[in-house]
Each structure stands twice: as C-alpha cells, then as structure tokens.
DOVO-736799 format. One record per residue (C-alpha): chain; residue in three letters; x, y, z. Coordinates in nm, 2 decimals. Example, Ala and Ser with C-alpha at 12.3 -4.5 7.8 and 13.67 -1.06 7.14 Angstrom:
2
PT   kette   rest        x        y        z
PT       A    ALA     1.23    -0.45     0.78
PT       A    SER     1.37    -0.11     0.71
! end
This chain:
488
PT   kette   rest        x        y        z
PT       A    MET    -1.02     1.87     0.27
PT       A    PRO    -1.26     2.10     0.46
PT       A    GLY    -1.53     2.24     0.24
PT       A    ASP    -1.46     2.01    -0.05
PT       A    ASP    -1.80     1.88    -0.16
PT       A    ARG    -1.68     1.70    -0.47
PT       A    PRO    -1.74     1.33    -0.50
PT       A    PRO    -1.46     1.11    -0.37
PT       A    GLY    -1.37     1.00    -0.73
PT       A    ARG    -1.34     1.37    -0.84
PT       A    ARG    -1.13     1.50    -0.55
PT       A    ARG    -0.77     1.60    -0.63
PT       A    ARG    -0.53     1.33    -0.53
PT       A    ARG    -0.24     1.44    -0.32
PT       A    PRO     0.10     1.33    -0.46
PT       A    ARG     0.25     1.04    -0.27
PT       A    PRO     0.61     1.11    -0.15
PT       A    PHE     0.70     0.75    -0.21
PT       A    GLY     0.47     0.65    -0.49
PT       A    LEU     0.55     0.39    -0.76
PT       A    ARG     0.72     0.65    -0.98
PT       A    THR     0.95     0.76    -0.70
PT       A    ARG     1.03     0.40    -0.61
PT       A    LEU     1.10     0.31    -0.97
PT       A    VAL     1.33     0.61    -1.02
PT       A    LEU     1.51     0.55    -0.69
PT       A    ALA     1.56     0.18    -0.77
PT       A    PHE     1.69     0.26    -1.12
PT       A    LEU     1.94     0.52    -0.97
PT       A    LEU     2.04     0.27    -0.70
PT       A    VAL     2.12     0.01    -0.96
PT       A    ALA     2.31     0.27    -1.16
PT       A    ALA     2.49     0.39    -0.84
PT       A    VAL     2.58     0.04    -0.74
PT       A    GLY     2.70    -0.04    -1.09
PT       A    CYS     2.91     0.28    -1.11
PT       A    GLY     3.05     0.22    -0.76
PT       A    THR     3.14    -0.14    -0.83
PT       A    THR     3.30    -0.06    -1.16
PT       A    ALA     3.49     0.23    -1.01
PT       A    ALA     3.61     0.02    -0.71
PT       A    LEU     3.72    -0.27    -0.94
PT       A    THR     3.89    -0.02    -1.17
PT       A    TYR     4.06     0.16    -0.89
PT       A    ARG     4.18    -0.16    -0.73
PT       A    ALA     4.32    -0.29    -1.06
PT       A    ALA     4.48     0.04    -1.16
PT       A    ARG     4.63     0.09    -0.81
PT       A    ASN     4.78    -0.26    -0.81
PT       A    ALA     4.91    -0.21    -1.16
PT       A    ILE     5.07     0.13    -1.07
PT       A    LEU     5.23     0.01    -0.75
PT       A    GLU     5.35    -0.32    -0.89
PT       A    GLN     5.50    -0.16    -1.19
PT       A    THR     5.69     0.09    -0.97
PT       A    GLN     5.78    -0.18    -0.73
PT       A    ASP     5.91    -0.42    -0.99
PT       A    THR     6.11    -0.14    -1.16
PT       A    ALA     6.27    -0.03    -0.83
PT       A    VAL     6.35    -0.38    -0.70
PT       A    THR     6.50    -0.49    -1.03
PT       A    ALA     6.71    -0.17    -1.07
PT       A    PHE     6.83    -0.19    -0.70
PT       A    ARG     6.94    -0.55    -0.74
PT       A    GLN     7.13    -0.46    -1.05
PT       A    GLN     7.30    -0.17    -0.88
PT       A    VAL     7.40    -0.39    -0.58
PT       A    GLU     7.56    -0.63    -0.82
PT       A    THR     7.78    -0.35    -0.94
PT       A    LEU     7.89    -0.26    -0.59
PT       A    ASN     8.27    -0.21    -0.58
PT       A    VAL     8.40    -0.21    -0.22
PT       A    GLN     8.65    -0.42    -0.03
PT       A    LEU     8.62    -0.60     0.30
PT       A    PRO     8.67    -0.50     0.57
PT       A    VAL     8.43    -0.21     0.48
PT       A    ASP     8.58     0.13     0.41
PT       A    HIS     8.33     0.39     0.54
PT       A    ASP     8.41     0.66     0.29
PT       A    GLY     8.43     0.42    -0.01
PT       A    LEU     8.11     0.25     0.08
PT       A    GLN     7.93     0.59     0.12
PT       A    ASN     8.05     0.70    -0.22
PT       A    GLU     7.91     0.38    -0.37
PT       A    LEU     7.58     0.43    -0.19
PT       A    ARG     7.55     0.78    -0.33
PT       A    ARG     7.62     0.65    -0.68
PT       A    ILE     7.36     0.39    -0.64
PT       A    ALA     7.11     0.64    -0.50
PT       A    ARG     7.16     0.86    -0.81
PT       A    GLN     7.09     0.57    -1.04
PT       A    GLY     6.76     0.49    -0.87
PT       A    LYS     6.46     0.41    -1.09
PT       A    PRO     6.19     0.53    -1.14
PT       A    ARG     6.33     0.81    -0.92
PT       A    PRO     6.63     0.85    -0.69
PT       A    TRP     6.65     0.65    -0.37
PT       A    ARG     6.78     0.69    -0.02
PT       A    VAL     7.03     0.40     0.02
PT       A    TYR     7.15     0.26     0.35
PT       A    ALA     7.41    -0.01     0.43
PT       A    GLU     7.44    -0.22     0.74
PT       A    TYR     7.74    -0.44     0.82
PT       A    GLY     7.75    -0.56     1.18
PT       A    ASP     7.75    -0.25     1.39
PT       A    VAL     7.85    -0.03     1.10
PT       A    ARG     7.58     0.20     0.96
PT       A    VAL     7.64     0.39     0.64
PT       A    SER     7.40     0.61     0.44
PT       A    SER     7.38     0.80     0.12
PT       A    THR     7.24     1.09     0.32
PT       A    ASP     7.35     1.27     0.63
PT       A    ARG     7.14     1.03     0.85
PT       A    PRO     7.32     0.70     0.90
PT       A    ALA     6.99     0.50     0.96
PT       A    SER     6.63     0.52     0.85
PT       A    THR     6.32     0.50     1.07
PT       A    VAL     6.12     0.36     0.78
PT       A    LEU     6.31     0.02     0.77
PT       A    THR     6.12    -0.23     0.98
PT       A    PRO     6.27    -0.51     1.19
PT       A    GLU     6.08    -0.76     0.98
PT       A    LEU     6.25    -0.65     0.66
PT       A    ARG     6.59    -0.67     0.83
PT       A    ARG     6.51    -1.02     0.96
PT       A    ARG     6.41    -1.14     0.62
PT       A    ALA     6.72    -0.98     0.46
PT       A    THR     6.96    -1.15     0.70
PT       A    ALA     6.79    -1.48     0.72
PT       A    PRO     7.00    -1.79     0.61
PT       A    GLY     6.98    -1.85     0.24
PT       A    ALA     6.84    -1.50     0.17
PT       A    THR     7.05    -1.40    -0.13
PT       A    HIS     6.79    -1.23    -0.36
PT       A    GLY     6.66    -0.98    -0.11
PT       A    SER     6.30    -0.87    -0.02
PT       A    PHE     6.08    -0.57    -0.03
PT       A    GLN     5.80    -0.41     0.18
PT       A    ARG     5.56    -0.12     0.15
PT       A    VAL     5.54     0.09     0.46
PT       A    VAL     5.33     0.39     0.56
PT       A    LYS     5.51     0.63     0.79
PT       A    ASN     5.33     0.95     0.92
PT       A    GLY     5.08     0.92     0.64
PT       A    THR     5.34     0.89     0.36
PT       A    PRO     5.38     0.56     0.17
PT       A    TYR     5.73     0.42     0.11
PT       A    LEU     5.88     0.13    -0.08
PT       A    THR     6.17    -0.04     0.11
PT       A    VAL     6.40    -0.29    -0.06
PT       A    ALA     6.67    -0.50     0.11
PT       A    VAL     6.94    -0.68    -0.09
PT       A    PRO     7.23    -0.86     0.07
PT       A    ALA     7.57    -0.83    -0.09
PT       A    VAL     7.71    -1.17    -0.21
PT       A    PHE     8.02    -1.30    -0.38
PT       A    GLY     8.08    -1.13    -0.72
PT       A    ASN     8.16    -0.80    -0.56
PT       A    PHE     8.42    -0.93    -0.31
PT       A    ARG     8.73    -1.13    -0.38
PT       A    GLY     8.82    -1.44    -0.18
PT       A    LEU     8.46    -1.55    -0.11
PT       A    PRO     8.28    -1.84    -0.27
PT       A    GLU     8.00    -1.77    -0.52
PT       A    ASP     7.66    -1.67    -0.39
PT       A    HIS     7.79    -1.66    -0.03
PT       A    PRO     7.64    -1.37     0.18
PT       A    THR     7.90    -1.13     0.30
PT       A    GLY     7.70    -0.99     0.59
PT       A    LEU     7.67    -0.66     0.42
PT       A    VAL     7.30    -0.56     0.35
PT       A    LEU     7.20    -0.27     0.14
PT       A    TYR     6.86    -0.10     0.18
PT       A    ALA     6.68     0.14    -0.06
PT       A    VAL     6.39     0.36     0.05
PT       A    MET     6.18     0.53    -0.21
PT       A    ASP     5.89     0.77    -0.16
PT       A    LEU     5.56     0.65    -0.32
PT       A    GLY     5.40     0.99    -0.29
PT       A    GLU     5.37     1.04    -0.67
PT       A    GLU     5.21     0.70    -0.72
PT       A    GLU     4.96     0.77    -0.44
PT       A    ALA     4.89     1.11    -0.60
PT       A    ASP     4.81     0.94    -0.93
PT       A    ILE     4.59     0.70    -0.75
PT       A    GLU     4.41     0.98    -0.56
PT       A    ALA     4.36     1.16    -0.89
PT       A    MET     4.20     0.85    -1.03
PT       A    VAL     3.97     0.83    -0.73
PT       A    LEU     3.87     1.20    -0.77
PT       A    ALA     3.81     1.15    -1.14
PT       A    ALA     3.59     0.85    -1.06
PT       A    ARG     3.40     1.04    -0.80
PT       A    ASP     3.36     1.35    -1.02
PT       A    GLY     3.24     1.13    -1.30
PT       A    ALA     2.98     0.94    -1.08
PT       A    LEU     2.75     1.24    -1.04
PT       A    PRO     2.72     1.31    -1.41
PT       A    ALA     2.67     0.94    -1.47
PT       A    LEU     2.38     0.94    -1.22
PT       A    LEU     2.23     1.25    -1.38
PT       A    VAL     2.25     1.08    -1.72
PT       A    ALA     2.10     0.76    -1.57
PT       A    LEU     1.81     0.97    -1.44
PT       A    VAL     1.68     1.03    -1.79
PT       A    PRO     1.63     0.66    -1.88
PT       A    ALA     1.50     0.61    -1.52
PT       A    LEU     1.22     0.87    -1.58
PT       A    LEU     1.15     0.73    -1.93
PT       A    ALA     1.13     0.37    -1.79
PT       A    ALA     0.91     0.49    -1.50
PT       A    ARG     0.68     0.67    -1.74
PT       A    GLY     0.66     0.36    -1.97
PT       A    VAL     0.56     0.14    -1.67
PT       A    LEU     0.33     0.39    -1.50
PT       A    ARG     0.13     0.50    -1.81
PT       A    PRO    -0.06     0.17    -1.84
PT       A    VAL    -0.10     0.16    -1.46
PT       A    ARG    -0.26     0.50    -1.47
PT       A    GLU    -0.48     0.40    -1.75
PT       A    LEU    -0.58     0.09    -1.56
PT       A    ARG    -0.66     0.31    -1.25
PT       A    ARG    -0.87     0.55    -1.45
PT       A    ALA    -1.05     0.26    -1.62
PT       A    ALA    -1.12     0.10    -1.28
PT       A    HIS    -1.26     0.43    -1.15
PT       A    SER    -1.47     0.48    -1.46
PT       A    MET    -1.61     0.13    -1.42
PT       A    GLY    -1.68     0.20    -1.05
PT       A    ARG    -1.89     0.50    -1.15
PT       A    GLY    -2.10     0.27    -1.37
PT       A    ARG    -1.94     0.31    -1.72
PT       A    LEU    -1.90    -0.06    -1.79
PT       A    ASP    -1.81     0.01    -2.16
PT       A    THR    -1.47     0.14    -2.04
PT       A    ARG    -1.17    -0.03    -2.22
PT       A    ILE    -0.79     0.02    -2.22
PT       A    HIS    -0.59     0.06    -2.53
PT       A    ALA    -0.35    -0.24    -2.52
PT       A    LYS    -0.04    -0.24    -2.73
PT       A    GLY     0.28    -0.45    -2.72
PT       A    SER     0.34    -0.80    -2.59
PT       A    ASP     0.48    -0.74    -2.24
PT       A    GLU     0.31    -0.82    -1.91
PT       A    LEU     0.14    -0.48    -1.88
PT       A    ALA    -0.02    -0.53    -2.22
PT       A    ASP    -0.14    -0.88    -2.11
PT       A    LEU    -0.28    -0.72    -1.80
PT       A    ALA    -0.47    -0.46    -2.01
PT       A    ARG    -0.61    -0.73    -2.24
PT       A    THR    -0.72    -0.93    -1.94
PT       A    PHE    -0.89    -0.62    -1.79
PT       A    ASN    -1.07    -0.56    -2.12
PT       A    GLU    -1.19    -0.92    -2.14
PT       A    SER    -1.31    -0.91    -1.78
PT       A    ALA    -1.48    -0.57    -1.84
PT       A    ALA    -1.66    -0.71    -2.14
PT       A    ALA    -1.78    -1.02    -1.96
PT       A    LEU    -1.89    -0.80    -1.67
PT       A    GLU    -2.08    -0.56    -1.90
PT       A    ARG    -2.26    -0.85    -2.06
PT       A    SER    -2.35    -1.00    -1.72
PT       A    VAL    -2.47    -0.67    -1.58
PT       A    THR    -2.66    -0.58    -1.89
PT       A    GLU    -2.84    -0.92    -1.87
PT       A    LEU    -2.91    -0.87    -1.50
PT       A    ARG    -3.05    -0.52    -1.56
PT       A    ARG    -3.28    -0.65    -1.83
PT       A    ALA    -3.40    -0.93    -1.61
PT       A    GLU    -3.45    -0.69    -1.32
PT       A    ALA    -3.63    -0.44    -1.54
PT       A    ARG    -3.86    -0.73    -1.67
PT       A    ALA    -3.93    -0.84    -1.31
PT       A    ARG    -4.01    -0.48    -1.20
PT       A    ARG    -4.23    -0.43    -1.50
PT       A    PHE    -4.40    -0.76    -1.44
PT       A    ALA    -4.47    -0.68    -1.07
PT       A    SER    -4.59    -0.33    -1.16
PT       A    ASP    -4.81    -0.46    -1.45
PT       A    VAL    -4.96    -0.73    -1.24
PT       A    SER    -5.03    -0.49    -0.95
PT       A    HIS    -5.20    -0.24    -1.18
PT       A    GLU    -5.41    -0.52    -1.34
PT       A    LEU    -5.52    -0.65    -1.00
PT       A    ARG    -5.63    -0.31    -0.87
PT       A    THR    -5.95    -0.29    -1.07
PT       A    PRO    -6.09    -0.64    -0.99
PT       A    LEU    -5.97    -0.61    -0.63
PT       A    ALA    -6.17    -0.29    -0.60
PT       A    GLY    -6.48    -0.47    -0.72
PT       A    MET    -6.41    -0.76    -0.49
PT       A    LEU    -6.37    -0.53    -0.19
PT       A    ALA    -6.70    -0.37    -0.26
PT       A    VAL    -6.87    -0.71    -0.28
PT       A    THR    -6.71    -0.84     0.03
PT       A    GLU    -6.82    -0.53     0.22
PT       A    VAL    -7.18    -0.60     0.12
PT       A    LEU    -7.14    -0.97     0.21
PT       A    ASP    -6.99    -0.87     0.55
PT       A    GLU    -7.30    -0.66     0.62
PT       A    ASP    -7.53    -0.95     0.54
PT       A    ALA    -7.32    -1.22     0.70
PT       A    GLY    -7.54    -1.21     1.02
PT       A    THR    -7.84    -1.33     0.82
PT       A    LEU    -7.66    -1.63     0.67
PT       A    ASP    -7.61    -1.97     0.82
PT       A    SER    -7.29    -2.03     1.02
PT       A    ASP    -7.09    -2.21     0.76
PT       A    THR    -7.18    -1.96     0.49
PT       A    ALA    -7.10    -1.67     0.72
PT       A    ARG    -6.76    -1.82     0.81
PT       A    ALA    -6.68    -1.86     0.44
PT       A    VAL    -6.79    -1.50     0.36
PT       A    ARG    -6.57    -1.35     0.64
PT       A    LEU    -6.27    -1.56     0.53
PT       A    ILE    -6.31    -1.44     0.17
PT       A    SER    -6.34    -1.08     0.30
PT       A    ALA    -6.03    -1.11     0.51
PT       A    GLU    -5.82    -1.27     0.24
PT       A    THR    -5.94    -1.01    -0.01
PT       A    GLY    -5.82    -0.74     0.22
PT       A    LYS    -5.48    -0.90     0.26
PT       A    LEU    -5.45    -0.93    -0.12
PT       A    ALA    -5.54    -0.56    -0.15
PT       A    VAL    -5.27    -0.47     0.10
PT       A    LEU    -5.02    -0.69    -0.09
PT       A    VAL    -5.10    -0.53    -0.42
PT       A    GLU    -5.05    -0.18    -0.27
PT       A    ASP    -4.72    -0.28    -0.12
PT       A    LEU    -4.60    -0.43    -0.44
PT       A    MET    -4.69    -0.11    -0.63
PT       A    GLU    -4.50     0.10    -0.37
PT       A    ILE    -4.20    -0.13    -0.40
PT       A    SER    -4.21    -0.10    -0.78
PT       A    ARG    -4.20     0.28    -0.75
PT       A    PHE    -3.89     0.26    -0.53
PT       A    ASP    -3.72     0.02    -0.77
PT       A    ALA    -3.81     0.25    -1.06
PT       A    ARG    -3.67     0.55    -0.87
PT       A    ALA    -4.01     0.71    -0.92
PT       A    ALA    -4.08     0.76    -0.54
PT       A    GLU    -4.08     1.13    -0.45
PT       A    LEU    -4.08     1.32    -0.12
PT       A    HIS    -4.34     1.59    -0.05
PT       A    THR    -4.19     1.74     0.27
PT       A    ASP    -4.34     1.99     0.51
PT       A    GLU    -4.22     2.13     0.84
PT       A    VAL    -4.41     1.94     1.10
PT       A    ASP    -4.40     1.86     1.48
PT       A    ALA    -4.26     1.51     1.50
PT       A    ALA    -4.44     1.42     1.82
PT       A    GLU    -4.77     1.54     1.69
PT       A    MET    -4.72     1.33     1.37
PT       A    VAL    -4.66     1.01     1.58
PT       A    ARG    -4.97     1.08     1.80
PT       A    LYS    -5.19     1.11     1.48
PT       A    THR    -5.05     0.78     1.35
PT       A    LEU    -5.14     0.60     1.67
PT       A    ILE    -5.48     0.76     1.70
PT       A    ASN    -5.58     0.70     1.34
PT       A    ARG    -5.51     0.33     1.39
PT       A    HIS    -5.67     0.31     1.73
PT       A    TRP    -5.35     0.23     1.91
PT       A    THR    -5.43     0.42     2.22
PT       A    ASP    -5.46     0.15     2.48
PT       A    PRO    -5.20     0.24     2.75
PT       A    GLU    -5.16    -0.13     2.83
PT       A    ARG    -5.04    -0.20     2.48
PT       A    ILE    -4.88     0.14     2.38
PT       A    VAL    -4.65     0.35     2.59
PT       A    THR    -4.53     0.68     2.45
PT       A    ALA    -4.24     0.91     2.54
PT       A    LEU    -4.27     1.19     2.29
PT       A    THR    -4.06     1.51     2.31
PT       A    ASP    -4.28     1.80     2.19
PT       A    GLY    -4.15     2.10     1.99
PT       A    ILE    -3.91     1.90     1.76
PT       A    ARG    -3.96     2.06     1.41
PT       A    ALA    -3.85     1.85     1.12
PT       A    ARG    -3.90     1.85     0.74
PT       A    LEU    -4.08     1.52     0.67
PT       A    ASP    -4.31     1.37     0.41
PT       A    PRO    -4.62     1.33     0.64
PT       A    ARG    -4.76     1.03     0.44
PT       A    ARG    -4.43     0.84     0.43
PT       A    PHE    -4.34     0.91     0.79
PT       A    ASP    -4.68     0.79     0.89
PT       A    VAL    -4.61     0.46     0.70
PT       A    VAL    -4.28     0.43     0.88
PT       A    VAL    -4.43     0.46     1.23
PT       A    ALA    -4.73     0.25     1.15
PT       A    ASN    -4.52    -0.03     1.01
PT       A    LEU    -4.28    -0.04     1.30
PT       A    VAL    -4.56    -0.02     1.57
PT       A    GLY    -4.78    -0.27     1.39
PT       A    ASN    -4.48    -0.51     1.35
PT       A    ALA    -4.40    -0.48     1.72
PT       A    LEU    -4.77    -0.55     1.82
PT       A    ARG    -4.79    -0.86     1.59
PT       A    HIS    -4.45    -1.02     1.66
PT       A    GLY    -4.34    -0.87     1.99
PT       A    GLY    -4.50    -0.84     2.33
PT       A    PRO    -4.68    -0.55     2.50
PT       A    PRO    -4.64    -0.29     2.60
PT       A    VAL    -4.48    -0.14     2.29
PT       A    THR    -4.28     0.18     2.37
PT       A    VAL    -4.26     0.46     2.12
PT       A    ARG    -4.00     0.74     2.18
PT       A    VAL    -3.93     1.05     1.99
PT       A    TYR    -3.64     1.28     2.07
PT       A    GLU    -3.36     1.49     1.91
PT       A    GLU    -2.99     1.37     1.91
PT       A    GLU    -2.70     1.54     1.73
PT       A    GLY    -2.92     1.73     1.48
PT       A    ARG    -3.13     1.42     1.40
PT       A    LEU    -3.48     1.32     1.47
PT       A    VAL    -3.47     0.98     1.65
PT       A    THR    -3.78     0.75     1.66
PT       A    GLU    -3.76     0.43     1.87
PT       A    VAL    -4.01     0.15     1.87
PT       A    ALA    -3.94    -0.12     2.13
PT       A    ASP    -4.14    -0.42     2.25
PT       A    ARG    -4.12    -0.67     2.53
PT       A    GLY    -4.13    -0.98     2.32
PT       A    PRO    -3.87    -1.26     2.27
PT       A    GLY    -3.66    -1.04     2.05
PT       A    ILE    -3.52    -1.12     1.71
PT       A    PRO    -3.30    -1.43     1.66
PT       A    ASP    -2.94    -1.35     1.58
PT       A    ASP    -2.95    -1.54     1.24
PT       A    VAL    -3.27    -1.34     1.15
PT       A    LEU    -3.15    -1.00     1.26
PT       A    PRO    -2.94    -0.92     0.94
PT       A    HIS    -3.24    -1.00     0.72
PT       A    VAL    -3.53    -0.83     0.89
PT       A    PHE    -3.55    -0.56     0.61
PT       A    ASP    -3.53    -0.81     0.33
PT       A    ARG    -3.84    -0.85     0.11
PT       A    PHE    -4.07    -1.14     0.19
PT       A    TYR    -3.81    -1.27     0.44
PT       A    LYS    -3.96    -1.51     0.70
PT       A    GLY    -3.79    -1.55     1.03
PT       A    ASP    -3.94    -1.89     1.07
PT       A    PRO    -3.94    -2.09     0.74
PT       A    ALA    -4.23    -2.30     0.87
PT       A    ARG    -4.45    -1.99     0.88
PT       A    THR    -4.56    -1.97     0.52
PT       A    ARG    -4.85    -1.74     0.61
PT       A    SER    -4.85    -1.43     0.83
PT       A    ALA    -5.08    -1.14     0.90
PT       A    GLY    -4.86    -0.90     0.69
PT       A    SER    -4.74    -0.90     0.33
PT       A    GLY    -4.37    -0.94     0.42
PT       A    LEU    -4.29    -0.61     0.26
PT       A    GLY    -4.36    -0.37     0.55
PT       A    LEU    -4.01    -0.34     0.69
PT       A    ALA    -3.86    -0.32     0.34
PT       A    ILE    -4.10    -0.03     0.26
PT       A    THR    -4.01     0.13     0.59
PT       A    GLN    -3.64     0.12     0.51
PT       A    GLU    -3.69     0.26     0.16
PT       A    ASN    -3.90     0.55     0.31
PT       A    VAL    -3.63     0.63     0.57
PT       A    HIS    -3.36     0.62     0.31
PT       A    LEU    -3.57     0.86     0.09
PT       A    HIS    -3.55     1.10     0.39
PT       A    GLY    -3.17     1.06     0.40
PT       A    GLY    -3.19     0.87     0.73
PT       A    THR    -3.11     0.52     0.86
PT       A    VAL    -3.31     0.25     1.04
PT       A    LEU    -3.15    -0.02     1.26
PT       A    ALA    -3.29    -0.33     1.42
PT       A    ALA    -3.14    -0.47     1.75
PT       A    ASN    -3.23    -0.66     2.06
PT       A    ARG    -3.26    -0.49     2.40
PT       A    PRO    -3.04    -0.62     2.68
PT       A    ASP    -3.35    -0.68     2.90
PT       A    GLY    -3.54    -0.86     2.62
PT       A    GLY    -3.74    -0.75     2.32
PT       A    ALA    -3.66    -0.59     1.99
PT       A    VAL    -3.60    -0.22     1.92
PT       A    PHE    -3.61    -0.04     1.59
PT       A    THR    -3.43     0.30     1.57
PT       A    VAL    -3.50     0.55     1.30
PT       A    ARG    -3.27     0.85     1.26
PT       A    ILE    -3.36     1.13     1.01
PT       A    PRO    -3.18     1.46     0.97
PT       A    LEU    -3.38     1.75     1.09
! end
C-alpha cells in the first residue's frame, strides 16, 4: 500500500475472498447440501409413492367391492341405478367418491352432472376393451388438482340370465380428489426444506473445525517457510499425529535440518576462505612494500646494467607491481565479503569528479578519450570509491576495447548515469553474463592479463554500496558499453 515501508514479509496480508479456508468450508457445505438434498429427494419420492399407492389401492379395492354389490336390472332403470350410484359414493374409501355409470348412450351420475370431464378416453377404452373384467385406474391432473379415476365394468353376478364373468356393457367410474394426499406431500416437502437450512447451519460447525484442523499446520508451514526465508534456519514445525499433514511437517523438519547443516558448513568454509585471503593479503603487504622499494632503486639503475640484466630487472619490477595491485584488490574484496566496507559520502559535482579521475591517470588524449559530461549535477558520493568505479571502467575499455573510449555523465529520473563505451569488438554473448564475476576470463586460453581479474567485481561492489546498479551490454554499432546508475 502507498506509504507502507515495512519489509515484504512483515506487511499485512489481505484476506483472500476464495482462500483455502473458504474453499474447504464451501466444499463441506456443498457435500452436506448434496447429501441433504439427495436424502430429501429419495425420502420424498418413497413417501409420495407410498401415500399415493396406499390411497390408490384402498380406493380401487373398495370400489370393486361396491360394484360387486350393485343391485340393478337390465335394461337399466335410470332412477334405480342413480340410487345405487349414490349409495356406492357414500361408501367410498378413504373418502366419498363421485360415481358415474355409462351404458351405451345412457349416462347416470351420483351428482347433478351426468358426466365428468376428468374421465379420459384412454380410461374408457381400457375399461371397455374385450376381456377387461377387473377394471383399471388412472391418476389425472385437471386445472392443477390431482384426481384418482377408477373404471370397473359390471359383470355377471349382479344380473340374472347372463353367464359368469360376462361383461354387461355397463361400466362404473369413480372419481376421487387427491388434494389431501397432495397436501400431505407438500407438507413433507416444506418440512424437508425448512429442515435443510438448520442442517446446513449445523454442518457449518464441523466444516469450520475441519478447515481449522487442516489449515493450522498449513499456516505453521507458511510461517516456518517465511522464517527460513529470513535466514532463521533453525525453524522447525511441531509435528503431531500420523496423517499426511504430520508427515509433511516431519519432512519439512528433516529438510530444514539438512539445509541448516549444509549452510552452516558452507558459511564456515566461506569464512575460512575469506580469512585466508585476508590473512595472506596482510602478510604479503610488508614484504611487497620492501620489494617495491627495491625494484624502484633497480629501475633507476637499470640503464647502467647490461641488456639482459636490465630486461630481467624491469620484468621483476613489473610483476612486483602487478602483485601489489592484486594484493590490494584482494584486501578490498575481503572487506566487501566481511561487510566491513563503508561509505564516506560528500556532495560533489559528478562531472568534475570524472575529469579528476581522467587527469590523475593521464587519460587526456582526445584520440583515446572522448567526454560528454553534464556540469552542475550534484550527487552524494564517496569520492574515493567513485574514482575507483570510473577508473576501472575506463581502464578496462582501454585495455580490451578499441579507441576512442566515450565517457558520458548525465541525470536521468533522479539518478546519476555514467556511461563508458568503446569501439572494440564488444563482449561475446556467452561472456556477457559473467563479466562481473571474480577472476573470470573471457578467453580461457588467456591465463595472464594486464589486470588482476577483480576490477569489474570491485566496481560492482562499490556501485551496490552506493545503492546503484551497473550493467554491461553491446552497442548496436559495435563495442561494449557499461552503464552505472546511482541515486542522487
């Protein structure tokens, strides 16, 4: 957030709307909802079928029994048949029916309406089909109201002079309203629906507990990983139980212990190496100082010696100078590794600092050095270290590049930019990522060079100490370019 200068690991984490906890709870509730819904659907289906089948069986059986007690004579007497139908209607089970009779074109009813709109042609066809003596039934929904319709043909047993089980052509129909059964079923649906919400609320409690049980070791693992990322390699997780998360915690602890041992050993080895380089450099400074004094005297008297002796004296003097530079560079690197290097900054004119560096090293030949320095740029720099940065880059360009070497100084987006470009062959692509490595040789065949192999590494360390960056690249028109950016 704006203005939050806390380290990334210390910043307050925003809650994720669909984090692992939310997904676990939603999954748990979804399973509970699916379970409740499936159970309710199956229960509803079974109960509905049981209620309707019980009512249906009761009505069909009772109606058949009442038809068997029918007492009318053929041909049909309208009034007598109507009285019988009303009697049968009053005997209806589980509640009274509306009974209709059809005999040819004759239509008789237990009500004031001689015919019913609920009876379907399919039911009439099945009731009058040849061999249909036991009747049939059908559930019908008319204007949103469910009905049970039953058709039973009258056979011998009620009529004299006809053979046994012979249809008479008279068919009786019973119509019963199933509204009460549907109301009972609707009540069951409402009860299931009203009970689903409390069930889900109850399921939320174990969902939260389960999510907490799963997420607690995950949070501990996250905190432990962050702690290790900040350098606390002794971080461990309290592992308990025998589930997969406990196994993960134990694996993390084992890996952390192995990493701690490896890093500790590497740090010890690195400390020994730094101490060795520092000790060797310090021990070499005293004899090198004496050797440099002797070689200076020998250089002065070299003109009086024979040619072979003079050549040997000058070679010893040159190599002693290189060794002295190497020792100084090693001591500087050891200070960087030990975090002992310090900045002593002052507000200076950057262009003037670059001019002094070039003049002090006699790099003023316009055929070799071209400058484009913007005056008036004030920056807080360590003069000594900035001088080393410019000197190393320019010296490296003169040794390995091609003249003229261009040195530019300008300001860009609140940063001091220093560019050193040459007209040489450039840096090979496979060498470019390693130019700032210590003792790296672009050509392995070149075991010796004019420098110590530490100049660019020291340059990078000095730039980083100023809070800046240094980049190496190749120019499109040829040559290498090194760009240093330091905050003003």
